[in-house]
C-alpha positions in Angstrom: 5.4 -13.0 -25.6 4.8 -14.1 -29.1 4.6 -18.3 -29.0 7.1 -19.9 -30.6 6.1 -22.9 -33.3 7.1 -26.5 -32.2 10.3 -28.1 -32.4 14.2 -27.9 -30.9 14.5 -24.7 -33.3 12.0 -22.4 -31.5 14.7 -21.5 -29.2 16.5 -20.0 -31.7 13.8 -17.9 -32.7 13.1 -16.0 -29.4 16.7 -14.0 -28.9 18.0 -14.4 -25.2 18.1 -10.8 -24.9 14.4 -10.4 -25.4 14.0 -13.6 -22.8 16.0 -11.9 -20.3 14.7 -8.3 -20.4 10.8 -9.7 -20.5 12.3 -11.3 -17.2 13.6 -8.1 -15.4 10.4 -6.6 -16.2 8.5 -8.9 -14.5 10.2 -8.9 -11.5 9.8 -5.2 -11.3 6.2 -5.1 -12.3 4.9 -5.9 -8.8 5.4 -6.8 -5.4 2.7 -10.0 -5.1 5.0 -12.9 -5.4 1.9 -15.4 -6.7 1.6 -13.3 -10.0 5.3 -12.7 -10.6 6.2 -16.3 -10.0 3.2 -16.9 -12.4 4.4 -14.6 -15.4 7.8 -16.1 -14.9 7.2 -19.7 -14.8 4.7 -18.8 -18.1 8.2 -17.6 -19.7 9.6 -21.1 -18.6 7.0 -22.6 -20.2 7.3 -20.3 -23.7 10.7 -20.9 -24.2 11.7 -24.5 -22.8 8.3 -26.5 -23.9 8.8 -28.8 -21.0 6.5 -31.8 -20.3 6.0 -31.0 -16.8 7.7 -27.9 -14.8 7.3 -27.0 -11.3 8.5 -24.4 -8.9 9.1 -25.7 -5.1 10.0 -23.4 -2.5 12.0 -24.2 0.9 10.5 -23.9 4.1 12.9 -21.9 6.4 11.5 -24.0 9.5 11.9 -27.5 8.3 13.9 -27.7 5.0 11.5 -29.7 3.2 10.2 -28.6 -0.3 7.0 -28.2 -1.3 4.7 -27.4 -4.3 4.2 -23.7 -5.4 3.4 -24.4 -8.9 3.2 -27.7 -10.8 2.2 -28.0 -14.9 2.0 -31.3 -15.8 0.6 -32.9 -13.0 -2.7 -33.7 -11.4 -2.7 -30.7 -8.4 -4.2 -32.6 -5.8 -1.6 -35.4 -5.6 1.0 -33.3 -4.9 -0.7 -30.5 -3.1 0.4 -31.4 0.5 3.4 -33.4 -0.7 6.5 -32.2 0.9 10.2 -33.6 0.1 12.6 -33.8 2.7 15.5 -32.1 3.1 18.5 -33.8 0.6 15.2 -36.2 -1.3 15.6 -36.3 -4.8 17.0 -34.0 -7.3 15.4 -31.3 -6.4 16.1 -31.9 -2.7 19.6 -32.2 -3.5 19.6 -28.6 -5.1 18.1 -27.1 -2.1 20.1 -28.2 0.2 23.4 -27.9 -1.7 22.6 -24.3 -3.8 23.9 -26.1 -6.6 22.0 -26.8 -9.9 21.8 -30.5 -11.0 21.9 -31.1 -15.0 21.0 -35.1 -15.4 20.4 -35.7 -19.3 19.6 -39.1 -18.0 17.8 -39.7 -14.7 18.7 -43.5 -14.6 22.0 -42.8 -14.2 21.8 -40.5 -10.7 21.6 -41.8 -7.8 19.7 -38.5 -6.6 17.0 -39.6 -8.6 13.4 -40.5 -6.7 10.7 -41.8 -7.9 7.9 -41.1 -5.5 6.8 -38.9 -7.6 6.5 -40.4 -10.9 4.8 -43.2 -8.9 2.0 -40.8 -7.8 1.6 -39.6 -10.9 2.9 -42.1 -13.8 4.8 -39.6 -15.5 8.2 -41.2 -16.6 10.8 -38.7 -16.0 13.4 -39.1 -18.5 15.9 -35.8 -18.1 15.9 -33.2 -15.5 17.6 -29.8 -15.0 16.6 -28.2 -11.4 18.2 -25.1 -10.4 18.1 -23.5 -6.7 16.8 -19.7 -6.4 19.4 -18.5 -4.7 20.0 -14.6 -3.9 23.0 -13.4 -1.1 23.7 -16.8 -0.4 19.7 -17.7 0.7 18.1 -21.0 -1.3 14.3 -20.0 -1.9 12.8 -22.8 -3.4 13.9 -24.8 -6.7 12.7 -24.8 -10.2 12.8 -27.9 -12.3 11.7 -28.7 -15.5 11.0 -32.7 -16.7 11.5 -34.0 -20.1 10.6 -31.8 -23.3 7.3 -32.1 -25.1 9.0 -33.1 -28.3 11.5 -35.8 -26.8 14.9 -34.4 -27.2 17.2 -34.4 -23.9 17.7 -31.0 -22.6 21.0 -29.0 -23.6 23.9 -27.4 -21.6 22.6 -24.2 -23.0 19.1 -24.5 -21.8 20.7 -25.5 -18.1 22.9 -22.0 -18.0 19.7 -19.7 -19.5 17.2 -21.6 -16.8 20.1 -21.2 -14.5 20.0 -17.2 -15.2 15.8 -17.0 -15.2 16.1 -18.5 -11.4 18.5 -16.1 -10.4 15.8 -13.0 -11.4 13.1 -15.1 -9.7 15.1 -15.2 -6.5 15.6 -11.6 -6.3 11.4 -11.8 -6.4 11.3 -13.7 -3.7 13.8 -11.6 -1.8 12.1 -8.3 -2.5 9.1 -9.8 -1.8 9.7 -10.8 1.6 11.3 -7.6 2.3 8.2 -6.1 1.9 6.1 -8.4 3.7 8.5 -7.9 6.5 7.8 -3.8 6.2 4.3 -4.2 6.2 4.8 -6.6 9.0 6.7 -3.7 10.9 4.5 -0.9 9.8 1.2 -2.9 11.3 2.1 -4.5 14.9 3.3 -3.1 17.2 7.1 -4.1 18.3 6.6 -4.7 22.1 3.2 -7.0 22.3 3.5 -8.3 18.6 -0.6 -7.0 18.6 -2.0 -4.7 15.7 -1.2 -1.3 16.1 -3.1 2.2 15.2 -2.1 2.6 11.7 -3.2 -1.2 11.0 -6.5 0.2 13.0 -6.8 3.1 11.2 -6.6 1.5 7.6 -9.3 -1.3 9.2 -11.6 1.5 9.9 -10.7 3.6 6.7 -12.1 0.3 5.0 -15.3 0.0 6.8 -16.0 4.0 6.8 -19.9 4.2 5.5 -19.0 8.2 5.4 -16.1 7.7 3.2 -17.6 5.5 0.8 -21.2 6.5 0.7 -22.1 4.9 -2.5 -20.8 1.3 -1.3 -22.1 -1.1 1.0 -19.4 -3.8 1.8 -19.8 -6.7 0.5 -17.5 -8.4 3.5 -19.3 -11.5 4.9 -18.9 -9.6 8.9 -21.5 -6.9 9.2 -22.3 -6.4 12.7 -19.1 -5.6 15.2 -18.2 -6.0 19.0 -15.9 -3.4 20.3 -14.3 -4.3 23.1 -11.7 -1.4 24.6 -9.7 -2.9 27.5 -7.3 -1.1 29.9 -5.1 -2.1 32.8 -6.0 -1.2 36.3 -3.0 0.0 38.4 -0.6 0.1 35.4 1.2 3.3 36.4 1.7 1.8 39.7 3.8 -1.0 38.5 6.1 1.4 36.3 6.5 3.7 39.0 7.3 1.5 41.8 9.0 -1.8 40.0 10.3 0.0 36.6 9.5 -0.3 33.0 11.0 -3.0 32.4 8.5 -4.6 34.8 5.5 -2.6 33.0 6.9 -4.0 29.4 6.4 -7.7 31.1 3.0 -6.7 32.1 2.2 -5.6 28.7 3.6 -8.5 27.0 1.8 -10.7 29.7 -1.5 -9.3 28.9 -1.5 -9.3 25.4 -0.7 -13.1 25.2 -3.2 -13.5 27.8 -5.8 -11.5 25.8 -4.8 -13.7 22.6 -5.9 -16.9 24.6 -8.9 -15.3 25.6 -10.1 -14.3 22.0 -11.3 -16.3 18.9 -8.3 -16.9 16.4 -10.4 -14.3 13.8 -10.6 -11.6 16.3 -8.9 -8.6 15.7 -6.2 -7.7 18.8 -5.0 -4.2 19.2 -2.6 -2.3 21.4 -3.6 1.5 20.8 -2.3 3.2 23.6 0.6 2.7 26.7 -1.6 0.2 28.7 -4.8 0.1 26.6 -5.7 -2.5 24.2 -8.9 -3.1 21.7 -10.4 -6.3 20.5 -12.8 -5.9 17.4 -14.9 -8.8 16.8 -16.7 -9.4 14.0 -20.2 -11.6 13.1 -22.8 -12.4 10.3 -25.4 -9.7 9.8 -27.9 -12.7 11.0 -26.8 -12.9 14.0 -29.6 -14.1 16.2 -28.6 -12.4 19.4 -25.1 -9.9 19.8 -26.1 -9.6 23.6 -25.0 -13.2 24.2 -22.1 -12.2 22.7 -21.6 -9.1 25.0 -22.2 -12.0 28.4 -20.0 -14.8 26.1 -16.5 -12.1 26.1 -17.6 -10.6 29.1 -17.0 -14.1 31.0 -14.1 -14.7 28.7 -12.0 -11.8 30.3 -13.3 -12.1 33.9 -11.5 -15.5 33.1 -8.8 -14.0 31.5 -5.6 -14.2 33.7 -3.3 -11.3 33.0 -1.0 -11.6 36.3 2.0 -13.6 35.9 2.3 -15.4 39.3 6.0 -15.4 39.4 5.6 -11.2 39.9 5.6 -9.3 43.1 2.4 -7.1 42.1 -0.9 -7.2 40.9 -3.2 -6.0 38.2 -6.3 -6.6 36.6 -8.6 -5.5 33.6 -11.0 -3.3 32.8 -13.2 -2.7 29.7 -16.4 -1.6 28.2 -18.3 -2.9 25.2 -20.1 -1.6 22.1 -22.2 -3.8 19.1 -23.7 -2.5 16.0 -23.4 -2.0 12.4 -19.5 -2.8 11.1 -19.9 0.5 9.3 -20.2 2.4 12.5 -16.8 1.0 14.1 -15.4 4.7 15.2 -18.7 5.3 17.1 -18.7 1.8 18.3 -14.8 2.0 20.0 -15.8 5.8 21.2 -18.8 4.1 23.3 -16.5 1.0 24.3 -13.9 3.7 25.4 -16.6 5.4 27.1 -17.9 2.4 29.2 -14.3 1.2 30.4 -14.1 4.6 31.9 -17.1 4.5 33.7 -16.2 1.0 35.1 -13.0 2.2 36.0 -14.4 5.1 37.9 -16.4 3.0 39.4 -14.0 0.6 40.9 -11.7 3.8 42.6 -11.3 3.1 46.3 -12.2 -0.5 46.1 
């Protein structure tokens, strides 16, 4: 957009048709929500020239608002700030799904001075509009004051609401995309990562696929742990597949508790799991790591005490460079089957 010269007449020099066309192109240009929002907020800044403006996102779990973008205010002041449901003008907009235009905040019973007290800003006029798509509120865009002093007009309010409607579509599209990626990369029964995600990771670190590129990832060493359930077939045969599903879900939950938060945990087969433990290149002793995770898995309770049957884990490990993940997984798989064979007849 070509920047406008200062003064209230600037809006007339940038036709609304061109503004809306630009916003429409922005929301179809990417599925990366932060990029879209940054571009939309830039257009808002160019058109309205507010003194302060922000985009707040609604937390669906708490119905609180938090700042995603805030201009004209020290970000450190509001980084962890949350507006309670219904708090202030923005909170009221999120709660009701209705836009609010306040030419003079001194006359508004909804105005909260908490942000002004934190920032030192003196709010005179506010436009706050919901990001609303298909009866769902995703957040609020709020403009405060103008740089040249005049209050916002009714036309400003209508333009901003139209822009917010576009932005809400971007939120909805991004959420659908995130949900699709989640479904594509996770096992629906256990919630663990699946083979599709594993293959993506293997390609990422496969040295033969990128012979001229050495990974710059901070993790350079890997421990692959292939885990299998003993006598799982007997559980399915004797107690049915619903019981087998309960075993798999309980095992997945137990394995999560045995691993670090940063470790990658997959379900790669019927009753077969894989853990990828990544470490820095300068790790002093991988033998200590093997011993640590062996103890963790030995202590891991994969048996639900409420069930009338028992299961146990068998596992195999292999450690080496992260660029050899395929080989490490194969080696760990062989070690796991060796352990299972040695347990026959126990």
